C-alpha positions in Angstrom: -0.1 0.2 -0.1 1.4 3.3 -0.8 1.5 6.4 1.4 -1.6 8.0 -0.3 -3.6 4.9 0.2 -2.6 4.5 3.8 -3.5 8.1 4.4 -6.8 7.8 2.8 -7.7 4.5 4.8 -6.3 6.3 8.1 -8.6 9.4 7.0 -11.4 7.4 6.3 -11.0 5.7 9.6 -10.7 8.9 11.5 -13.8 10.3 9.8 -15.7 7.0 10.9 -14.5 7.4 14.4 -15.4 11.2 14.4 -18.8 10.4 13.1 -19.6 7.8 15.7 -18.4 10.6 18.5 -20.8 13.1 16.7 -23.9 10.6 18.0 -24.8 12.2 21.0 -27.8 11.8 23.4 -29.6 15.0 21.9 -31.0 15.0 18.5 -30.3 18.7 18.0 -26.6 18.1 18.9 -26.3 15.0 16.4 -27.5 17.1 13.7 -25.3 20.1 14.2 -22.3 18.1 14.9 -22.6 15.8 11.9 -23.2 18.7 9.7 -20.2 20.4 10.7 -18.2 17.0 10.2 -19.9 16.6 6.8 -19.3 20.4 5.5 -16.7 21.9 7.2 -14.4 19.6 9.2 -12.3 18.3 6.2 -11.4 21.8 5.0 -10.9 23.4 8.4 -7.5 24.4 9.5 -5.9 21.7 11.9 -6.2 24.2 14.8 -10.2 24.1 14.2 -10.1 20.5 13.7 -8.6 20.0 17.1 -10.8 22.2 18.8 -13.9 20.5 17.4 -12.6 17.2 18.5 -12.1 18.6 22.1 -15.6 19.9 21.9 -16.7 16.0 21.5 -15.4 15.5 24.9 -17.6 17.9 26.7 -20.8 16.5 28.4 -23.8 17.0 26.3 -25.5 19.6 28.8 -22.5 21.7 28.5 -22.1 21.7 24.8 -25.9 22.3 24.3 -25.8 25.2 26.4 -23.0 26.6 24.4 -24.9 25.8 21.0 -27.9 27.7 22.1 -25.9 30.6 23.5 -27.1 30.0 27.1 -23.6 29.9 28.1 -20.2 31.2 26.3 -17.2 29.0 26.4 -14.3 30.5 27.9 -11.9 28.9 25.4 -11.9 31.2 22.3 -11.0 28.0 19.9 -14.3 26.5 21.2 -16.3 29.6 20.8 -15.1 29.9 17.1 -15.9 26.2 16.3 -19.5 26.7 18.2 -19.9 29.7 15.9 -19.4 27.9 12.8 -21.4 24.9 13.9 -24.5 27.3 14.4 -23.8 29.1 11.3 -23.8 26.2 8.8 -26.5 25.9 6.1 -29.0 23.2 6.6 
């Protein structure tokens, strides 16, 4: 397997892993997170990708509070990704 093929396979695995992590206990979060993953993640800068992955570690209630703007994340990278998440086209 050449390096392009192995990168493609690892990228496919990574996306599958992230897709699974986007499945949450709240349908609203599922839709927003999966939409971001499909529409933005691959073209996002590495720093934004890392922030998105870190957001997936948050508990659902905290993440939901950020998405509905009930709370503001103190991390500016989180705030940037949340803004992008909530402004994607349906």
